[in-house]
C-alpha positions as protocol buffer text, in pm:
chain_id: "A"
residue {
  index: 1
  type: MET
  ca { x: 15208 y: 7878 z: -17963 }
}
residue {
  index: 2
  type: LYS
  ca { x: 15519 y: 7968 z: -17766 }
}
residue {
  index: 3
  type: ARG
  ca { x: 15661 y: 8154 z: -18070 }
}
residue {
  index: 4
  type: ILE
  ca { x: 15339 y: 8353 z: -18109 }
}
residue {
  index: 5
  type: LEU
  ca { x: 15346 y: 8450 z: -17742 }
}
residue {
  index: 6
  type: ILE
  ca { x: 15708 y: 8563 z: -17773 }
}
residue {
  index: 7
  type: VAL
  ca { x: 15626 y: 8778 z: -18078 }
}
residue {
  index: 8
  type: MET
  ca { x: 15328 y: 8933 z: -17898 }
}
residue {
  index: 9
  type: PHE
  ca { x: 15547 y: 9007 z: -17596 }
}
residue {
  index: 10
  type: TRP
  ca { x: 15804 y: 9191 z: -17806 }
}
residue {
  index: 11
  type: MET
  ca { x: 15531 y: 9387 z: -17988 }
}
residue {
  index: 12
  type: ALA
  ca { x: 15385 y: 9499 z: -17654 }
}
residue {
  index: 13
  type: ALA
  ca { x: 15731 y: 9585 z: -17522 }
}
residue {
  index: 14
  type: SER
  ca { x: 15799 y: 9793 z: -17834 }
}
residue {
  index: 15
  type: LEU
  ca { x: 15478 y: 9991 z: -17787 }
}
residue {
  index: 16
  type: VAL
  ca { x: 15569 y: 10066 z: -17425 }
}
residue {
  index: 17
  type: ALA
  ca { x: 15915 y: 10177 z: -17534 }
}
residue {
  index: 18
  type: VAL
  ca { x: 15768 y: 10417 z: -17791 }
}
residue {
  index: 19
  type: GLY
  ca { x: 15563 y: 10584 z: -17516 }
}
residue {
  index: 20
  type: GLN
  ca { x: 15866 y: 10605 z: -17288 }
}
residue {
  index: 21
  type: GLU
  ca { x: 16088 y: 10754 z: -17557 }
}
residue {
  index: 22
  type: GLN
  ca { x: 15859 y: 11050 z: -17632 }
}
residue {
  index: 23
  type: ASN
  ca { x: 16055 y: 11372 z: -17585 }
}
residue {
  index: 24
  type: PRO
  ca { x: 15836 y: 11627 z: -17402 }
}
residue {
  index: 25
  type: LYS
  ca { x: 16063 y: 11920 z: -17488 }
}
residue {
  index: 26
  type: ALA
  ca { x: 16051 y: 11837 z: -17858 }
}
residue {
  index: 27
  type: ILE
  ca { x: 15670 y: 11818 z: -17844 }
}
residue {
  index: 28
  type: LEU
  ca { x: 15645 y: 12150 z: -17657 }
}
residue {
  index: 29
  type: ASP
  ca { x: 15898 y: 12321 z: -17883 }
}
residue {
  index: 30
  type: LYS
  ca { x: 15707 y: 12209 z: -18193 }
}
residue {
  index: 31
  type: MET
  ca { x: 15379 y: 12339 z: -18048 }
}
residue {
  index: 32
  type: SER
  ca { x: 15539 y: 12674 z: -17964 }
}
residue {
  index: 33
  type: SER
  ca { x: 15693 y: 12715 z: -18310 }
}
residue {
  index: 34
  type: VAL
  ca { x: 15363 y: 12633 z: -18482 }
}
residue {
  index: 35
  type: TYR
  ca { x: 15177 y: 12908 z: -18294 }
}
residue {
  index: 36
  type: LYS
  ca { x: 15458 y: 13161 z: -18326 }
}
residue {
  index: 37
  type: ALA
  ca { x: 15463 y: 13116 z: -18704 }
}
residue {
  index: 38
  type: MET
  ca { x: 15102 y: 13237 z: -18727 }
}
residue {
  index: 39
  type: PRO
  ca { x: 15014 y: 13607 z: -18765 }
}
residue {
  index: 40
  type: GLY
  ca { x: 14723 y: 13534 z: -18532 }
}
residue {
  index: 41
  type: TYR
  ca { x: 14446 y: 13288 z: -18454 }
}
residue {
  index: 42
  type: GLU
  ca { x: 14094 y: 13262 z: -18312 }
}
residue {
  index: 43
  type: ILE
  ca { x: 13967 y: 12997 z: -18071 }
}
residue {
  index: 44
  type: GLY
  ca { x: 13642 y: 12908 z: -17904 }
}
residue {
  index: 45
  type: PHE
  ca { x: 13681 y: 12733 z: -17570 }
}
residue {
  index: 46
  type: VAL
  ca { x: 13495 y: 12581 z: -17278 }
}
residue {
  index: 47
  type: GLN
  ca { x: 13619 y: 12650 z: -16925 }
}
residue {
  index: 48
  type: LYS
  ca { x: 13521 y: 12407 z: -16651 }
}
residue {
  index: 49
  type: ILE
  ca { x: 13594 y: 12456 z: -16281 }
}
residue {
  index: 50
  type: LEU
  ca { x: 13603 y: 12123 z: -16102 }
}
residue {
  index: 51
  type: SER
  ca { x: 13587 y: 12017 z: -15738 }
}
residue {
  index: 52
  type: GLU
  ca { x: 13658 y: 11652 z: -15657 }
}
residue {
  index: 53
  type: SER
  ca { x: 13613 y: 11569 z: -16027 }
}
residue {
  index: 54
  type: GLU
  ca { x: 13268 y: 11730 z: -16038 }
}
residue {
  index: 55
  type: VAL
  ca { x: 13203 y: 12035 z: -16257 }
}
residue {
  index: 56
  type: VAL
  ca { x: 13092 y: 12322 z: -16031 }
}
residue {
  index: 57
  type: ASP
  ca { x: 13096 y: 12594 z: -16296 }
}
residue {
  index: 58
  type: ARG
  ca { x: 13108 y: 12599 z: -16674 }
}
residue {
  index: 59
  type: LEU
  ca { x: 13176 y: 12896 z: -16899 }
}
residue {
  index: 60
  type: THR
  ca { x: 13216 y: 12936 z: -17272 }
}
residue {
  index: 61
  type: GLY
  ca { x: 13432 y: 13198 z: -17433 }
}
residue {
  index: 62
  type: GLU
  ca { x: 13628 y: 13297 z: -17737 }
}
residue {
  index: 63
  type: ALA
  ca { x: 13970 y: 13448 z: -17785 }
}
residue {
  index: 64
  type: SER
  ca { x: 14157 y: 13628 z: -18062 }
}
residue {
  index: 65
  type: VAL
  ca { x: 14536 y: 13630 z: -18038 }
}
residue {
  index: 66
  type: SER
  ca { x: 14821 y: 13791 z: -18229 }
}
residue {
  index: 67
  type: LYS
  ca { x: 15167 y: 13750 z: -18073 }
}
residue {
  index: 68
  type: ASP
  ca { x: 15144 y: 13929 z: -17733 }
}
residue {
  index: 69
  type: LYS
  ca { x: 14805 y: 14087 z: -17810 }
}
residue {
  index: 70
  type: PHE
  ca { x: 14477 y: 13924 z: -17721 }
}
residue {
  index: 71
  type: LEU
  ca { x: 14103 y: 13973 z: -17681 }
}
residue {
  index: 72
  type: ILE
  ca { x: 13916 y: 13731 z: -17456 }
}
residue {
  index: 73
  type: LYS
  ca { x: 13537 y: 13738 z: -17444 }
}
residue {
  index: 74
  type: PHE
  ca { x: 13320 y: 13572 z: -17186 }
}
residue {
  index: 75
  type: GLN
  ca { x: 12951 y: 13656 z: -17170 }
}
residue {
  index: 76
  type: ALA
  ca { x: 12997 y: 13885 z: -16869 }
}
residue {
  index: 77
  type: GLN
  ca { x: 13353 y: 14007 z: -16922 }
}
residue {
  index: 78
  type: HIS
  ca { x: 13570 y: 14119 z: -17212 }
}
residue {
  index: 79
  type: ILE
  ca { x: 13948 y: 14156 z: -17176 }
}
residue {
  index: 80
  type: TYR
  ca { x: 14149 y: 14354 z: -17431 }
}
residue {
  index: 81
  type: CYS
  ca { x: 14528 y: 14373 z: -17444 }
}
residue {
  index: 82
  type: ASN
  ca { x: 14740 y: 14549 z: -17705 }
}
residue {
  index: 83
  type: GLY
  ca { x: 15065 y: 14425 z: -17552 }
}
residue {
  index: 84
  type: THR
  ca { x: 15114 y: 14722 z: -17318 }
}
residue {
  index: 85
  type: VAL
  ca { x: 14768 y: 14817 z: -17189 }
}
residue {
  index: 86
  type: LEU
  ca { x: 14500 y: 14590 z: -17043 }
}
residue {
  index: 87
  type: TRP
  ca { x: 14131 y: 14683 z: -17053 }
}
residue {
  index: 88
  type: THR
  ca { x: 13885 y: 14478 z: -16845 }
}
residue {
  index: 89
  type: TYR
  ca { x: 13520 y: 14548 z: -16930 }
}
residue {
  index: 90
  type: LEU
  ca { x: 13223 y: 14418 z: -16731 }
}
residue {
  index: 91
  type: VAL
  ca { x: 12945 y: 14398 z: -16987 }
}
residue {
  index: 92
  type: GLU
  ca { x: 12636 y: 14411 z: -16766 }
}
residue {
  index: 93
  type: SER
  ca { x: 12746 y: 14691 z: -16532 }
}
residue {
  index: 94
  type: GLN
  ca { x: 12940 y: 14869 z: -16810 }
}
residue {
  index: 95
  type: GLU
  ca { x: 13245 y: 14910 z: -16587 }
}
residue {
  index: 96
  type: LEU
  ca { x: 13590 y: 14956 z: -16739 }
}
residue {
  index: 97
  type: THR
  ca { x: 13925 y: 14912 z: -16564 }
}
residue {
  index: 98
  type: ILE
  ca { x: 14248 y: 15009 z: -16738 }
}
residue {
  index: 99
  type: THR
  ca { x: 14588 y: 14890 z: -16618 }
}
residue {
  index: 100
  type: ASN
  ca { x: 14941 y: 14848 z: -16747 }
}
residue {
  index: 101
  type: PHE
  ca { x: 14993 y: 14501 z: -16887 }
}
residue {
  index: 102
  type: GLU
  ca { x: 15271 y: 14322 z: -16700 }
}
residue {
  index: 103
  type: PRO
  ca { x: 15354 y: 14002 z: -16894 }
}
residue {
  index: 104
  type: ASP
  ca { x: 15570 y: 13863 z: -16612 }
}
residue {
  index: 105
  type: GLU
  ca { x: 15283 y: 13894 z: -16368 }
}
residue {
  index: 106
  type: ALA
  ca { x: 15003 y: 13790 z: -16602 }
}
residue {
  index: 107
  type: VAL
  ca { x: 14808 y: 13471 z: -16543 }
}
residue {
  index: 108
  type: ILE
  ca { x: 14808 y: 13203 z: -16809 }
}
residue {
  index: 109
  type: ASN
  ca { x: 14607 y: 13317 z: -17111 }
}
residue {
  index: 110
  type: PRO
  ca { x: 14564 y: 13212 z: -17476 }
}
residue {
  index: 111
  type: SER
  ca { x: 14853 y: 13436 z: -17585 }
}
residue {
  index: 112
  type: ASN
  ca { x: 15113 y: 13276 z: -17360 }
}
residue {
  index: 113
  type: VAL
  ca { x: 14990 y: 12926 z: -17276 }
}
residue {
  index: 114
  type: TYR
  ca { x: 15196 y: 12767 z: -17554 }
}
residue {
  index: 115
  type: ASP
  ca { x: 15517 y: 12927 z: -17421 }
}
residue {
  index: 116
  type: ILE
  ca { x: 15490 y: 12900 z: -17041 }
}
residue {
  index: 117
  type: TYR
  ca { x: 15693 y: 12579 z: -17023 }
}
residue {
  index: 118
  type: LYS
  ca { x: 16011 y: 12772 z: -17109 }
}
residue {
  index: 119
  type: GLU
  ca { x: 16052 y: 12925 z: -16765 }
}
residue {
  index: 120
  type: GLY
  ca { x: 15952 y: 12820 z: -16414 }
}
residue {
  index: 121
  type: PHE
  ca { x: 15841 y: 12466 z: -16501 }
}
residue {
  index: 122
  type: THR
  ca { x: 15976 y: 12116 z: -16539 }
}
residue {
  index: 123
  type: TYR
  ca { x: 15789 y: 11885 z: -16774 }
}
residue {
  index: 124
  type: ALA
  ca { x: 15731 y: 11516 z: -16834 }
}
residue {
  index: 125
  type: TYR
  ca { x: 15557 y: 11305 z: -17097 }
}
residue {
  index: 126
  type: LYS
  ca { x: 15261 y: 11125 z: -16937 }
}
residue {
  index: 127
  type: ARG
  ca { x: 15073 y: 10928 z: -17200 }
}
residue {
  index: 128
  type: GLN
  ca { x: 14893 y: 10925 z: -17531 }
}
residue {
  index: 129
  type: ASP
  ca { x: 14522 y: 11012 z: -17519 }
}
residue {
  index: 130
  type: ASN
  ca { x: 14226 y: 11080 z: -17744 }
}
residue {
  index: 131
  type: ILE
  ca { x: 14020 y: 11401 z: -17762 }
}
residue {
  index: 132
  type: LYS
  ca { x: 13720 y: 11400 z: -17996 }
}
residue {
  index: 133
  type: GLY
  ca { x: 13875 y: 11129 z: -18208 }
}
residue {
  index: 134
  type: GLU
  ca { x: 14218 y: 11296 z: -18233 }
}
residue {
  index: 135
  type: LEU
  ca { x: 14531 y: 11146 z: -18083 }
}
residue {
  index: 136
  type: VAL
  ca { x: 14710 y: 11381 z: -17844 }
}
residue {
  index: 137
  type: HIS
  ca { x: 15031 y: 11385 z: -17644 }
}
residue {
  index: 138
  type: VAL
  ca { x: 14971 y: 11451 z: -17275 }
}
residue {
  index: 139
  type: VAL
  ca { x: 15254 y: 11653 z: -17120 }
}
residue {
  index: 140
  type: GLU
  ca { x: 15251 y: 11766 z: -16756 }
}
residue {
  index: 141
  type: LEU
  ca { x: 15428 y: 12082 z: -16643 }
}
residue {
  index: 142
  type: THR
  ca { x: 15523 y: 12115 z: -16277 }
}
residue {
  index: 143
  type: SER
  ca { x: 15594 y: 12459 z: -16135 }
}
residue {
  index: 144
  type: THR
  ca { x: 15931 y: 12535 z: -15979 }
}
residue {
  index: 145
  type: ASP
  ca { x: 15817 y: 12883 z: -15869 }
}
residue {
  index: 146
  type: ASP
  ca { x: 15669 y: 12912 z: -15520 }
}
residue {
  index: 147
  type: ASP
  ca { x: 15485 y: 13228 z: -15626 }
}
residue {
  index: 148
  type: SER
  ca { x: 15310 y: 13060 z: -15919 }
}
residue {
  index: 149
  type: ASP
  ca { x: 14930 y: 13046 z: -15917 }
}
residue {
  index: 150
  type: PHE
  ca { x: 14939 y: 12684 z: -16029 }
}
residue {
  index: 151
  type: THR
  ca { x: 15138 y: 12379 z: -15926 }
}
residue {
  index: 152
  type: ASN
  ca { x: 15070 y: 12185 z: -16245 }
}
residue {
  index: 153
  type: VAL
  ca { x: 14959 y: 12245 z: -16601 }
}
residue {
  index: 154
  type: ILE
  ca { x: 14855 y: 11946 z: -16809 }
}
residue {
  index: 155
  type: MET
  ca { x: 14863 y: 11998 z: -17185 }
}
residue {
  index: 156
  type: TYR
  ca { x: 14690 y: 11791 z: -17451 }
}
residue {
  index: 157
  type: ILE
  ca { x: 14878 y: 11851 z: -17778 }
}
residue {
  index: 158
  type: GLY
  ca { x: 14761 y: 11719 z: -18113 }
}
residue {
  index: 159
  type: GLN
  ca { x: 14996 y: 11458 z: -18257 }
}
residue {
  index: 160
  type: LYS
  ca { x: 14911 y: 11549 z: -18616 }
}
residue {
  index: 161
  type: ASP
  ca { x: 14908 y: 11931 z: -18607 }
}
residue {
  index: 162
  type: SER
  ca { x: 15078 y: 12024 z: -18275 }
}
residue {
  index: 163
  type: TYR
  ca { x: 14777 y: 12239 z: -18183 }
}
residue {
  index: 164
  type: LEU
  ca { x: 14687 y: 12268 z: -17815 }
}
residue {
  index: 165
  type: LYS
  ca { x: 14354 y: 12088 z: -17784 }
}
residue {
  index: 166
  type: ALA
  ca { x: 14303 y: 12133 z: -17409 }
}
residue {
  index: 167
  type: TRP
  ca { x: 14485 y: 12223 z: -17090 }
}
residue {
  index: 168
  type: ASP
  ca { x: 14421 y: 12177 z: -16717 }
}
residue {
  index: 169
  type: LEU
  ca { x: 14537 y: 12416 z: -16446 }
}
residue {
  index: 170
  type: ILE
  ca { x: 14578 y: 12275 z: -16095 }
}
residue {
  index: 171
  type: ASP
  ca { x: 14629 y: 12513 z: -15802 }
}
residue {
  index: 172
  type: TYR
  ca { x: 14787 y: 12461 z: -15460 }
}
residue {
  index: 173
  type: ALA
  ca { x: 14455 y: 12354 z: -15308 }
}
residue {
  index: 174
  type: GLY
  ca { x: 14422 y: 12083 z: -15572 }
}
residue {
  index: 175
  type: ALA
  ca { x: 14135 y: 12260 z: -15752 }
}
residue {
  index: 176
  type: LYS
  ca { x: 14134 y: 12208 z: -16127 }
}
residue {
  index: 177
  type: THR
  ca { x: 14026 y: 12444 z: -16403 }
}
residue {
  index: 178
  type: ALA
  ca { x: 13996 y: 12266 z: -16736 }
}
residue {
  index: 179
  type: PHE
  ca { x: 13996 y: 12434 z: -17076 }
}
residue {
  index: 180
  type: GLU
  ca { x: 13899 y: 12260 z: -17399 }
}
residue {
  index: 181
  type: VAL
  ca { x: 13924 y: 12418 z: -17742 }
}
residue {
  index: 182
  type: SER
  ca { x: 13587 y: 12392 z: -17917 }
}
residue {
  index: 183
  type: SER
  ca { x: 13688 y: 12569 z: -18239 }
}
residue {
  index: 184
  type: PHE
  ca { x: 14012 y: 12691 z: -18391 }
}
residue {
  index: 185
  type: LYS
  ca { x: 14091 y: 12918 z: -18684 }
}
residue {
  index: 186
  type: PRO
  ca { x: 14464 y: 12953 z: -18761 }
}
residue {
  index: 187
  type: ASN
  ca { x: 14655 y: 13219 z: -18956 }
}
residue {
  index: 188
  type: VAL
  ca { x: 14421 y: 13512 z: -18895 }
}
residue {
  index: 189
  type: THR
  ca { x: 14526 y: 13873 z: -18961 }
}
residue {
  index: 190
  type: PHE
  ca { x: 14355 y: 14139 z: -18749 }
}
residue {
  index: 191
  type: PRO
  ca { x: 14298 y: 14506 z: -18841 }
}
residue {
  index: 192
  type: PRO
  ca { x: 14474 y: 14792 z: -18655 }
}
residue {
  index: 193
  type: GLY
  ca { x: 14316 y: 14872 z: -18319 }
}
residue {
  index: 194
  type: PHE
  ca { x: 14141 y: 14535 z: -18293 }
}
residue {
  index: 195
  type: PHE
  ca { x: 14297 y: 14464 z: -17953 }
}
residue {
  index: 196
  type: GLU
  ca { x: 14219 y: 14805 z: -17803 }
}
residue {
  index: 197
  type: PHE
  ca { x: 13899 y: 14890 z: -17619 }
}
residue {
  index: 198
  type: ASP
  ca { x: 13677 y: 15136 z: -17809 }
}
residue {
  index: 199
  type: GLU
  ca { x: 13462 y: 15350 z: -17580 }
}
residue {
  index: 200
  type: GLU
  ca { x: 13255 y: 15470 z: -17874 }
}
residue {
  index: 201
  type: LYS
  ca { x: 13140 y: 15116 z: -17947 }
}
residue {
  index: 202
  type: ASN
  ca { x: 13103 y: 15003 z: -17585 }
}
residue {
  index: 203
  type: PRO
  ca { x: 12903 y: 15213 z: -17336 }
}
residue {
  index: 204
  type: VAL
  ca { x: 13092 y: 15291 z: -17015 }
}
residue {
  index: 205
  type: GLN
  ca { x: 12915 y: 15396 z: -16696 }
}
residue {
  index: 206
  type: TYR
  ca { x: 13218 y: 15380 z: -16470 }
}
residue {
  index: 207
  type: LYS
  ca { x: 13587 y: 15391 z: -16559 }
}
residue {
  index: 208
  type: GLU
  ca { x: 13894 y: 15344 z: -16342 }
}
residue {
  index: 209
  type: ASP
  ca { x: 14238 y: 15407 z: -16491 }
}
residue {
  index: 210
  type: LEU
  ca { x: 14510 y: 15248 z: -16277 }
}
residue {
  index: 211
  type: ARG
  ca { x: 14801 y: 15299 z: -16513 }
}
residue {
  index: 212
  type: ASN
  ca { x: 15119 y: 15450 z: -16369 }
}
């Protein structure tokens, strides 16, 4: 009996050691390289805004991404970006705002979320978890920039494919916005002009151009 207990102890100790030895940078680097190798991808996602662990708002959306270009569609708002120009379109009121796209000032979005850890954050491996039956690495980023919109970003990265399955954004007030990927289509090629707003296809009642 004593020998069995000793063996079980060493097995448990080994499992703990495996969790402790996970290299968060290696996990993040692999995720980044997987996404960068794609010509583009499409995701469906659910966005939940939480207060004291209770969901106070829930939105669904979809995004198409190719390098620094993206198109994000919520029911009430569509955001186009061709890498230099940003179009924000309010569907119901048919209002369009055009601005210069400033990557350094942009909030976290599907085109940069897999790369944000490279600047302005420290990171640590937290645990292994399970999302919809898939094992994920949980890595927490902590902001080192006082001007950042978020203090922490928690990433749930697939162990098998290195895809980002979900991420949580936590702001300075402690409020959490949680994103979960509901569908994912990798290696998509988009036609020219896909990431630019087309006024012929989308009616515009009011337009404001704020570009320099």
